[in-house]
C-alpha positions as CSV (number, residue, x, y, z in Angstrom):
1,M,-18.8,-42.7,31.9
2,I,-19.6,-39.5,30.0
3,F,-16.7,-37.6,31.3
4,Q,-14.4,-40.6,30.3
5,D,-15.9,-40.4,26.9
6,I,-15.3,-36.8,26.6
7,A,-11.7,-37.1,27.8
8,K,-11.3,-39.9,25.2
9,M,-12.9,-38.0,22.4
10,S,-10.7,-34.7,23.1
11,F,-7.7,-36.8,23.0
12,L,-8.5,-38.2,19.6
13,I,-9.4,-34.8,18.3
14,F,-6.1,-33.4,19.5
15,L,-4.3,-36.3,17.8
16,C,-6.1,-35.7,14.5
17,F,-5.0,-32.1,14.6
18,M,-1.5,-32.9,15.5
19,I,-1.0,-35.4,12.6
20,L,-2.6,-32.9,10.2
21,G,-0.5,-30.1,11.7
22,V,2.8,-31.9,10.9
23,E,2.0,-33.7,7.6
24,A,0.3,-30.9,5.8
25,G,3.3,-28.6,6.0
26,N,3.1,-25.4,3.9
27,K,0.0,-26.6,2.1
28,E,-2.1,-26.9,5.3
29,L,-3.2,-23.3,5.6
30,I,-5.0,-23.4,2.2
31,D,-6.1,-26.9,2.3
32,L,-7.7,-26.7,5.7
33,H,-9.9,-24.0,4.5
34,R,-10.8,-25.5,1.3
35,E,-11.0,-29.2,1.6
36,E,-9.7,-30.7,4.9
37,K,-12.1,-28.7,7.0
38,S,-15.1,-30.8,5.8
39,N,-13.1,-34.0,6.1
40,I,-12.0,-33.2,9.7
41,E,-15.6,-32.5,10.6
42,L,-16.6,-36.0,9.2
43,E,-13.8,-37.6,11.0
44,L,-14.8,-36.0,14.3
45,K,-18.5,-37.0,13.8
46,S,-17.2,-40.5,13.2
47,I,-15.3,-40.5,16.5
48,V,-18.3,-39.0,18.4
49,N,-20.6,-41.9,16.9
50,N,-18.0,-44.7,17.9
51,T,-17.6,-43.2,21.4
52,F,-21.2,-43.2,21.9
53,K,-21.8,-46.7,20.7
54,E,-20.2,-48.0,23.9
55,E,-23.1,-46.4,26.0
56,T,-25.4,-49.5,25.2
57,N,-27.4,-49.0,28.4
58,L,-28.7,-45.5,27.4
59,E,-31.8,-45.0,25.6
60,Y,-31.5,-44.6,21.8
61,K,-33.3,-41.3,21.9
62,D,-31.1,-39.9,24.8
63,K,-28.0,-41.2,23.0
64,N,-29.0,-39.6,19.8
65,N,-29.7,-36.1,21.4
66,R,-26.4,-36.1,23.2
67,T,-24.7,-37.0,20.0
68,K,-26.2,-34.1,18.2
69,R,-25.3,-31.8,21.2
70,K,-21.6,-32.9,21.2
71,T,-21.3,-32.7,17.3
72,K,-22.8,-29.2,17.4
73,F,-20.1,-28.3,20.2
74,I,-17.3,-29.7,18.2
75,K,-18.5,-27.9,15.0
76,E,-18.7,-24.5,16.8
77,N,-15.2,-25.0,18.3
78,L,-13.9,-26.0,15.0
79,E,-15.0,-22.7,13.6
80,D,-13.2,-21.0,16.4
81,I,-10.0,-22.9,15.7
82,F,-10.1,-22.0,12.0
83,N,-10.9,-18.3,12.9
84,K,-13.6,-18.2,10.2
85,K,-16.3,-16.5,12.2
86,N,-17.3,-13.2,10.7
87,K,-14.9,-13.5,7.9
88,K,-16.1,-12.3,4.5
89,K,-14.5,-12.9,1.0
90,L,-11.8,-10.5,0.3
91,D,-12.2,-8.3,-3.0
92,W,-9.4,-8.0,-5.5
93,W,-7.9,-4.8,-4.2
94,Q,-7.6,-6.4,-0.7
95,T,-5.6,-9.5,-1.9
96,C,-3.7,-7.5,-4.4
97,L,0.0,-6.3,-4.6
98,I,-0.2,-2.9,-6.2
99,Y,3.0,-1.7,-8.0
100,E,3.6,2.1,-8.5
101,I,5.3,2.8,-11.9
102,C,6.6,6.1,-12.9
103,P,6.4,5.7,-16.6
104,R,9.2,8.3,-17.3
105,S,11.6,6.2,-15.5
106,F,10.4,2.6,-16.1
107,K,11.5,1.7,-19.7
108,D,12.3,3.7,-22.9
109,S,11.2,2.0,-25.9
110,T,11.6,4.7,-28.5
111,G,15.2,6.0,-27.8
112,T,14.1,9.4,-26.4
113,G,15.9,8.8,-22.9
114,M,12.6,8.9,-21.3
115,G,10.2,6.0,-20.4
116,D,6.9,5.5,-22.2
117,L,3.7,3.4,-22.3
118,R,5.2,0.9,-24.7
119,G,8.1,0.3,-22.5
120,I,5.7,-0.9,-19.8
121,I,4.0,-3.2,-22.4
122,E,7.6,-4.6,-22.9
123,K,7.9,-5.4,-19.3
124,I,4.6,-7.0,-18.5
125,P,6.4,-10.4,-18.0
126,Y,8.5,-9.0,-15.1
127,L,5.3,-7.6,-13.5
128,K,3.7,-11.1,-13.8
129,Y,6.9,-12.5,-12.3
130,L,6.6,-10.2,-9.3
131,G,3.0,-11.3,-8.6
132,V,1.7,-7.8,-9.2
133,C,-2.2,-7.7,-9.7
134,A,-2.5,-4.1,-10.3
135,V,-0.1,-1.2,-11.5
136,W,-0.6,2.5,-10.4
137,L,0.7,4.8,-13.1
138,T,1.9,8.3,-12.1
139,P,0.3,10.9,-14.4
140,I,0.5,10.1,-18.1
141,Y,-1.4,13.2,-19.4
142,P,-0.1,16.2,-21.3
143,S,1.9,18.5,-19.0
144,P,4.8,21.0,-19.1
145,G,6.5,18.8,-16.5
146,V,7.1,21.2,-13.8
147,D,6.0,18.6,-11.2
148,M,6.8,15.3,-13.1
149,G,3.2,15.5,-14.7
150,Y,1.3,16.5,-11.7
151,D,0.7,19.8,-13.5
152,I,-1.9,18.8,-16.1
153,T,-3.0,20.6,-19.2
154,D,-5.5,18.0,-20.5
155,Y,-7.1,15.3,-18.2
156,R,-8.3,13.3,-21.2
157,G,-5.1,13.1,-23.1
158,I,-1.8,11.2,-23.3
159,D,1.5,13.2,-23.2
160,E,3.3,12.8,-26.4
161,I,6.4,11.8,-24.5
162,M,4.4,8.8,-23.1
163,G,2.9,7.7,-26.5
164,T,-0.6,7.9,-27.9
165,M,-4.2,6.9,-26.7
166,E,-3.7,3.8,-28.9
167,D,-0.7,2.9,-26.8
168,F,-2.7,3.4,-23.7
169,E,-5.5,1.2,-25.1
170,E,-3.1,-1.6,-25.9
171,L,-1.3,-1.3,-22.5
172,K,-4.6,-1.6,-20.7
173,N,-5.7,-4.6,-22.7
174,K,-2.4,-6.4,-22.4
175,L,-2.3,-5.8,-18.7
176,H,-5.9,-7.2,-18.5
177,E,-4.9,-10.2,-20.6
178,N,-2.3,-11.0,-18.0
179,G,-4.7,-10.7,-15.0
180,I,-3.2,-7.2,-14.0
181,K,-5.5,-4.1,-13.3
182,I,-4.6,-0.5,-14.2
183,I,-4.9,2.4,-11.7
184,L,-4.6,6.0,-12.9
185,D,-3.3,9.0,-11.0
186,I,-5.9,11.7,-11.0
187,V,-4.9,15.2,-9.8
188,P,-8.2,17.0,-8.7
189,N,-6.8,19.8,-6.6
190,H,-5.0,21.8,-9.2
191,T,-4.1,22.0,-12.9
192,S,-1.2,23.5,-14.8
193,D,-1.3,27.3,-15.4
194,K,-1.2,26.3,-19.2
195,H,-4.5,24.5,-18.9
196,E,-7.3,26.0,-21.1
197,W,-9.5,26.4,-17.9
198,F,-6.9,28.7,-16.2
199,I,-6.2,30.7,-19.4
200,K,-9.9,31.3,-19.8
201,S,-10.2,32.0,-16.0
202,V,-7.6,34.8,-16.1
203,Q,-9.6,36.5,-18.9
204,R,-12.9,36.0,-16.8
205,E,-14.3,34.0,-19.7
206,E,-17.5,32.2,-18.6
207,P,-18.1,29.7,-17.3
208,Y,-14.5,29.6,-16.1
209,T,-14.3,32.9,-14.3
210,D,-14.6,31.2,-10.9
211,Y,-12.8,27.8,-11.8
212,Y,-9.9,28.9,-9.6
213,V,-9.5,30.5,-6.3
214,W,-9.2,34.3,-7.0
215,V,-8.9,36.9,-4.2
216,D,-8.4,40.6,-4.2
217,A,-5.3,42.1,-2.8
218,K,-5.0,43.8,0.6
219,Y,-3.5,47.3,0.6
220,V,-1.6,48.6,3.7
221,N,-0.4,52.3,3.4
222,G,-1.0,51.9,-0.4
223,T,1.2,48.7,-0.6
224,R,-0.2,45.6,-2.1
225,Q,-0.1,42.5,0.1
226,V,-1.2,38.9,-0.1
227,P,-4.8,38.1,1.3
228,N,-3.4,36.1,4.3
229,N,-0.6,34.3,5.9
230,W,-1.2,30.9,4.2
231,M,2.0,28.9,3.1
232,A,2.5,26.7,0.1
233,V,3.7,23.1,0.6
234,F,7.0,23.9,-1.2
235,G,7.7,27.2,0.7
236,N,6.7,30.8,0.3
237,T,3.2,32.3,0.1
238,M,0.3,30.4,-1.2
239,W,-0.7,33.5,-3.4
240,E,0.5,34.7,-6.9
241,W,-0.4,38.0,-8.4
242,N,-1.9,38.0,-11.8
243,E,-1.4,41.3,-13.7
244,I,-4.1,40.6,-16.2
245,R,-6.8,39.7,-13.9
246,Q,-5.5,42.1,-11.2
247,Q,-6.1,39.5,-8.4
248,Y,-4.2,36.8,-6.6
249,Y,-4.8,33.1,-7.2
250,L,-4.1,30.4,-4.8
251,H,-1.7,27.6,-5.3
252,Q,-1.0,25.0,-2.5
253,F,1.8,23.7,-4.5
254,F,4.0,25.4,-7.1
255,T,3.0,28.8,-8.7
256,Q,2.5,26.9,-12.0
257,Q,-0.2,24.7,-10.4
258,P,-3.2,26.9,-9.5
259,D,-5.8,25.4,-7.2
260,L,-9.2,24.6,-8.7
261,N,-12.2,26.1,-6.9
262,F,-14.1,23.1,-5.6
263,W,-16.7,25.4,-4.1
264,N,-17.9,25.9,-7.7
265,P,-20.4,23.0,-8.7
266,L,-19.1,23.2,-12.3
267,V,-15.6,22.2,-11.2
268,R,-16.9,19.3,-9.2
269,K,-18.9,18.2,-12.2
270,D,-15.8,18.4,-14.6
271,I,-13.7,16.3,-12.2
272,K,-16.4,13.5,-12.1
273,D,-16.6,13.7,-15.9
274,V,-13.0,13.0,-16.0
275,L,-13.3,10.0,-13.8
276,R,-16.2,8.8,-16.1
277,F,-14.0,9.3,-19.2
278,W,-11.4,6.9,-17.9
279,L,-13.8,4.4,-16.5
280,D,-15.5,4.2,-19.9
281,K,-11.9,3.6,-21.2
282,G,-11.8,0.4,-18.9
283,V,-9.5,1.5,-16.2
284,D,-9.9,-0.3,-12.8
285,G,-9.4,2.6,-10.4
286,F,-7.9,5.8,-9.3
287,R,-5.1,7.1,-7.0
288,M,-6.6,10.5,-6.1
289,D,-3.7,13.0,-5.5
290,A,-3.6,15.8,-2.8
291,V,-7.3,15.3,-1.9
292,P,-7.0,17.0,1.6
293,Y,-6.1,20.3,-0.2
294,I,-9.2,20.4,-2.5
295,Y,-11.1,22.8,-0.2
296,E,-10.0,25.9,1.7
297,R,-12.0,28.1,4.0
298,Q,-13.9,30.6,2.2
299,D,-13.4,33.5,4.6
300,F,-9.5,33.3,4.1
301,L,-8.7,34.0,7.7
302,D,-5.0,33.8,8.8
303,S,-4.0,30.4,10.1
304,P,-3.2,30.4,13.8
305,I,0.5,29.9,14.7
306,L,1.0,26.6,16.7
307,N,3.4,26.1,19.5
308,D,6.1,24.6,17.1
309,G,6.0,27.7,15.1
310,T,4.2,26.0,12.1
311,L,0.7,27.2,10.9
312,E,-2.4,25.3,11.5
313,I,-3.7,23.6,8.4
314,I,-6.7,21.7,9.6
315,D,-9.9,23.5,8.8
316,Y,-7.9,26.2,6.9
317,T,-6.1,24.8,3.9
318,Q,-6.5,21.1,4.6
319,G,-8.9,18.6,5.9
320,L,-12.2,20.5,5.8
321,D,-15.2,18.2,5.9
322,E,-16.1,19.0,2.3
323,C,-13.0,17.0,1.3
324,F,-14.4,13.9,2.8
325,Y,-18.0,14.5,1.3
326,E,-16.4,14.9,-2.1
327,V,-14.6,11.6,-1.8
328,N,-18.1,10.0,-0.9
329,D,-19.4,11.5,-4.1
330,W,-16.6,10.0,-6.1
331,R,-17.2,6.5,-4.5
332,Y,-20.8,6.8,-5.4
333,L,-19.9,7.2,-9.0
334,L,-17.5,4.3,-8.9
335,D,-20.1,2.0,-7.4
336,E,-22.5,3.0,-10.2
337,Y,-20.1,1.2,-12.5
338,K,-19.9,-1.7,-10.3
339,K,-23.5,-2.1,-10.3
340,K,-23.4,-2.7,-14.0
341,D,-20.9,-5.6,-14.1
342,G,-20.3,-6.4,-10.6
343,K,-16.6,-5.5,-10.8
344,T,-15.2,-3.2,-8.1
345,R,-13.7,0.1,-9.2
346,F,-10.9,1.1,-6.7
347,M,-10.0,4.4,-5.2
348,A,-7.0,5.2,-3.0
349,I,-6.6,8.6,-1.5
350,E,-3.1,10.4,-1.1
351,T,-2.9,12.0,2.3
352,Y,-0.3,12.7,4.9
353,L,-2.8,13.9,7.6
354,K,-2.7,12.2,10.9
355,F,-4.8,9.1,11.0
356,K,-7.5,10.7,13.3
357,Y,-8.3,12.9,10.2
358,S,-7.4,10.5,7.2
359,K,-9.6,7.7,8.6
360,K,-12.6,10.0,7.7
361,F,-11.9,9.2,4.0
362,Y,-13.3,5.7,4.7
363,G,-16.7,7.2,5.1
364,N,-19.2,4.9,6.7
365,E,-21.6,2.1,5.8
366,T,-24.3,4.6,4.7
367,N,-21.9,6.8,2.7
368,P,-18.6,4.8,1.8
369,G,-15.7,6.7,0.8
370,A,-12.3,5.5,-0.4
371,H,-11.2,1.9,-0.3
372,F,-8.2,3.3,1.7
373,P,-6.1,6.3,2.3
374,L,-2.4,5.7,1.4
375,N,-0.7,5.1,4.7
376,S,2.7,6.6,5.4
377,C,3.3,5.3,9.0
378,F,6.6,3.7,7.9
379,F,8.2,6.8,6.2
380,S,10.8,7.0,8.9
381,P,14.6,6.4,9.6
382,K,15.6,2.7,10.1
383,H,16.7,3.3,13.7
384,L,13.2,3.9,15.2
385,P,12.9,1.7,18.2
386,A,10.7,-1.3,18.2
387,K,8.2,0.3,20.7
388,E,7.6,3.0,17.9
389,Y,6.6,0.3,15.6
390,V,4.3,-1.4,18.0
391,D,2.8,2.0,19.0
392,R,2.1,3.1,15.5
393,L,0.6,-0.2,14.5
394,T,-1.5,-0.4,17.7
395,E,-2.9,3.0,16.9
396,L,-3.9,2.0,13.4
397,F,-5.5,-1.3,14.3
398,S,-7.2,0.1,17.4
399,N,-8.7,3.2,15.5
400,L,-9.5,1.5,12.2
401,P,-13.2,1.9,11.5
402,T,-15.2,-1.4,11.4
403,G,-14.7,-3.2,8.1
404,A,-12.0,-0.7,6.9
405,W,-8.8,-1.8,5.2
406,L,-5.3,-0.3,5.4
407,S,-2.4,0.0,3.1
408,W,1.2,-0.7,3.7
409,I,3.8,1.5,2.1
410,I,7.5,2.1,2.7
411,G,8.3,4.3,-0.3
412,N,6.8,6.1,-3.2
413,H,7.9,8.7,-5.9
414,D,7.6,11.6,-3.3
415,A,10.0,10.0,-0.6
416,Q,13.6,9.0,-0.4
417,R,14.0,5.4,-1.7
418,A,13.3,3.0,1.1
419,T,16.6,1.2,0.7
420,S,18.4,4.6,1.2
421,R,16.3,5.4,4.3
422,Y,16.5,1.9,6.0
423,G,19.8,0.6,4.5
424,L,20.5,-2.2,2.1
425,E,20.7,-4.8,4.9
426,L,17.3,-4.0,6.3
427,I,15.2,-3.7,3.1
428,D,14.3,-7.4,3.1
429,G,12.9,-7.0,6.6
430,M,11.0,-3.9,5.7
431,H,9.4,-5.9,2.9
432,M,8.4,-8.6,5.4
433,I,6.6,-6.0,7.5
434,Q,5.0,-4.5,4.2
435,L,3.8,-7.6,2.7
436,L,2.9,-9.8,5.7
437,L,1.1,-7.5,8.0
438,P,-2.7,-8.0,8.1
439,T,-5.8,-6.0,7.0
440,G,-3.9,-4.1,4.4
441,T,-2.8,-3.9,0.8
442,P,0.9,-3.5,0.0
443,V,1.7,-0.6,-2.5
444,V,5.3,-1.2,-3.7
445,Y,7.4,1.5,-5.4
446,M,9.2,0.2,-8.5
447,G,12.8,-0.8,-7.9
448,D,12.4,-1.2,-4.1
449,E,12.1,-4.9,-4.7
450,L,15.8,-4.8,-6.0
451,G,17.1,-2.5,-3.3
452,M,17.4,0.5,-5.7
453,T,18.9,3.5,-3.9
454,N,18.9,7.3,-4.4
455,T,21.2,8.6,-7.0
456,Y,23.5,11.5,-6.4
457,L,22.6,14.3,-8.8
458,R,24.7,17.4,-9.5
459,N,23.0,20.7,-9.6
460,D,23.2,20.8,-13.4
461,Q,21.6,17.4,-13.5
462,R,18.5,18.4,-11.5
463,L,15.4,19.2,-13.6
464,D,13.4,20.8,-10.7
465,K,14.5,24.4,-10.3
466,Y,11.5,25.3,-8.0
467,R,11.5,23.0,-5.1
468,N,13.5,23.7,-2.0
469,Y,13.9,19.9,-1.4
470,D,15.0,17.2,-3.5
471,R,12.8,14.2,-4.7
472,E,14.3,13.4,-8.0
473,T,17.1,11.2,-6.5
474,G,14.5,8.6,-6.0
475,R,13.1,8.9,-9.5
476,T,16.1,7.9,-11.7
477,P,15.7,5.2,-14.3
478,F,15.0,1.6,-13.5
479,Q,17.9,-0.8,-13.5
480,W,17.1,-3.7,-15.9
481,D,20.7,-5.1,-16.6
482,S,24.4,-4.1,-16.5
483,S,24.4,-2.8,-20.2
484,P,24.7,0.9,-20.8
485,Q,22.1,2.9,-19.2
486,A,21.0,-0.2,-17.3
487,G,18.9,-1.4,-20.1
488,F,16.5,1.4,-19.6
489,S,17.2,3.1,-22.9
490,N,19.6,2.9,-25.9
491,K,20.1,6.7,-25.7
492,T,23.5,8.0,-24.3
493,K,21.9,10.7,-22.1
494,T,18.6,9.9,-20.2
495,W,16.2,12.3,-18.8
496,L,17.8,11.7,-15.2
497,P,21.1,9.9,-14.8
498,V,21.1,6.2,-14.1
499,N,22.6,5.2,-10.8
500,P,26.2,4.0,-11.2
501,N,25.5,0.9,-9.0
502,Y,23.4,-0.4,-11.9
503,V,26.4,-2.5,-13.0
504,T,25.7,-5.0,-10.0
505,L,22.2,-3.9,-8.9
506,N,19.8,-4.8,-11.6
507,V,17.1,-7.3,-12.4
508,E,19.3,-9.5,-14.7
509,S,22.0,-10.1,-12.0
510,E,19.5,-10.5,-9.2
511,M,17.5,-13.0,-11.1
512,A,20.7,-15.0,-11.8
513,A,21.9,-14.9,-8.2
514,R,21.3,-17.7,-5.8
515,R,20.1,-15.2,-3.2
516,S,19.0,-11.7,-4.0
517,H,16.7,-8.9,-2.7
518,L,14.5,-9.6,-5.8
519,K,14.3,-13.4,-5.0
520,I,13.6,-12.7,-1.4
521,F,10.9,-10.2,-2.3
522,K,9.4,-12.9,-4.6
523,E,9.4,-15.3,-1.7
524,I,7.7,-13.0,0.6
525,A,5.1,-12.2,-2.0
526,N,4.4,-16.0,-2.5
527,L,4.1,-16.5,1.2
528,R,1.6,-13.7,1.3
529,E,-0.8,-15.9,-0.7
530,L,-1.4,-18.3,2.1
531,E,-4.7,-17.7,4.0
532,V,-2.9,-17.1,7.2
533,F,-1.5,-13.8,5.9
534,R,-4.8,-12.6,4.5
535,T,-7.2,-13.4,7.3
536,G,-5.2,-14.7,10.2
537,N,-4.8,-13.1,13.6
538,V,-1.9,-10.8,14.5
539,E,0.0,-9.9,17.5
540,V,2.8,-7.3,17.7
541,Y,5.8,-7.5,20.0
542,E,8.7,-5.3,21.3
543,I,11.2,-8.1,21.7
544,S,13.9,-5.7,22.8
545,E,14.6,-2.0,22.3
546,Y,15.5,-2.5,18.7
547,V,13.9,-5.9,17.7
548,F,10.5,-5.7,16.5
549,A,8.3,-8.7,15.8
550,F,4.8,-9.8,14.8
551,S,3.0,-13.1,14.6
552,R,0.3,-14.4,12.2
553,S,-1.7,-17.4,13.1
554,I,-4.9,-19.1,11.9
555,N,-5.0,-22.1,14.4
556,F,-3.0,-23.3,17.3
557,F,-0.7,-25.5,15.2
558,K,0.5,-23.0,12.9
559,T,2.1,-19.8,13.8
560,Y,4.4,-17.6,11.7
561,F,6.8,-15.3,13.6
562,I,8.3,-12.3,11.7
563,V,11.3,-11.0,13.5
564,I,13.2,-7.8,12.5
565,N,16.4,-6.3,14.2
566,L,16.1,-2.7,13.5
567,G,19.3,-1.8,15.4
568,S,23.0,-2.1,14.9
569,E,24.0,-4.7,17.4
570,M,23.6,-8.6,17.5
571,E,20.6,-9.6,19.5
572,N,19.6,-12.9,21.3
573,I,16.0,-13.7,20.7
574,N,13.7,-15.6,23.1
575,L,10.2,-15.8,21.5
576,K,8.9,-18.3,24.0
577,K,9.0,-15.4,26.5
578,F,6.4,-13.5,24.5
579,K,4.3,-16.5,23.3
580,K,4.3,-19.3,25.7
581,S,2.2,-21.7,23.4
582,L,4.8,-21.4,20.6
583,S,6.4,-24.6,19.4
584,P,9.9,-25.3,20.9
585,K,11.5,-25.4,17.4
586,M,10.9,-23.2,14.4
587,I,11.9,-23.5,10.8
588,V,13.3,-20.5,8.9
589,K,11.0,-20.0,6.2
590,I,12.5,-16.9,4.7
591,S,15.8,-15.2,5.8
592,S,17.0,-11.8,4.8
593,L,20.0,-11.6,2.5
594,Y,22.5,-10.8,5.4
595,A,21.0,-13.1,8.2
596,E,23.3,-15.7,9.5
597,Q,20.5,-18.3,9.2
598,S,19.4,-19.7,5.8
599,N,16.1,-20.9,4.6
600,G,15.2,-24.3,6.0
601,D,17.4,-23.9,9.2
602,I,15.9,-25.1,12.5
603,V,16.2,-22.6,15.4
604,S,15.0,-22.8,19.0
605,A,12.1,-20.6,19.9
606,K,13.9,-20.0,23.2
607,S,17.3,-18.9,21.9
608,F,18.6,-17.7,18.5
609,T,20.8,-14.8,17.4
610,L,19.9,-12.2,14.9
611,R,22.5,-10.0,13.2
612,P,22.1,-6.2,13.0
613,S,19.5,-5.3,10.3
614,A,18.6,-9.0,9.7
615,A,15.1,-10.4,9.6
616,L,13.5,-13.8,9.6
617,V,10.1,-15.4,8.8
618,L,9.8,-18.4,11.2
619,E,7.3,-21.2,11.0
620,S,6.2,-23.3,14.0
621,I,6.8,-26.9,13.8
622,F,5.8,-29.7,16.2
623,Y,8.4,-32.5,16.4
């Protein structure tokens, strides 16, 4: 009798879930977690009670005990089905879509040909449309502009080309009024050579004498030579001779960007005071630039030459343990502010170190570090095979420290635009990867949502005369509409030329189109709001040599499959081969712009075709 009852009960439970799975549709994933879970439990308890009423020959006490045991069994398995065990509430920076803005290129409100803070204020409605919950502004401080503001002369000021401190206050307040947080770029590794600290350090004026890394020259046969073989990021030696001081100073980037001496406690204090200044202004967090570079070894030994001919950097000019300890100290400061009002102040770290090193920036439970390092694992050509995506993600997930969180980035101000690397046909698929992978926050570079591309620049149009490779082609003005200068400025000549494709590739035209990269980006961003994409399980698949896929699920009855053809040939896809429990039919939730399928189409999980560079988000259905 008892086995019959269990079988009967199991069938009824399965039937309940089947009905809920079909009828709830897109709303199910949220509702199950918030309201229906408790209703389902009540229904299941009712089923149990009705089933056990038939056992009239059993003693009441025995029957009551068995009912409790079975209800407990169902409840425990219900928790497994909903995948809620050990799940904690996500903080704002984990559910966020962070949007990187280069203010110089976003919107010119004053007719100077260069973007400014009031231009960002003007475009807050667009940020709200995208679903942005935080903006990261590249440097807005006074600067000679050798490295687009990353050469700073005053950490506590606003560059006059950007506006005033009053403009900043208004921007911050209006962003907050619209539910958008503000993240500032801080450059702790170096200043401009025009900074007051460096000018005084050259003169050996205390307390700035040792604010920078100064080293005596080596002399060989009476000839002055640099202290060692260290090479700067942009080429050539890391050392620059200063005639006044009669010493070399170290610069890991341009000669106009002398490195601060983080071995000096006064420097460390000053940088923390800069963080306090902006936290007191009400900013919500920081993107810390070039952090692996802030310490160099003090004995200045030559770097060993590796097998590929490059110089060893780890423990010489990058990745010293003290870099990670410094991040722990900054996090302690941020958490001091959180203790006052309960609001998390966020910190992300720029690093291009291998993950085995960059993961140290997370710190540990005792000494937490950054909320996450910025992850560049997708900065690659579009024709990487699917196995490469699977391997990279597997490495990240398997080596991620307990409780740590990733970031998903396909482009930024330092790289070629994502669309120019992957191709216009594939950019929707790359956004599906960026926004729908788990355990990570997407950081989107402005314009990528439109499919903006690199702009060809003649030599006379380039502002950067120091760098031996080009980044400015991905920093040209944002394309708002088809009017002159793409609606970015009313000045005939802008600081960098507008891409000629602005006539058709712009916000206004993509808003008006039935389907566009912008509208598809918005669909993906909306889908990301579902609980399954925040806390659901993930599996990654190499469907074929150039077809990559991953699935997200939160229970047996609802699975999403994201399938991307990274290659240049038509592919026939059989998802059942990789996930046997998948429903026979799937509905196209989102299709990329050039896919043959459309939203709402039904496809067979066993067989459907995918065009080159096309991508689909598929949702399981049971009927």
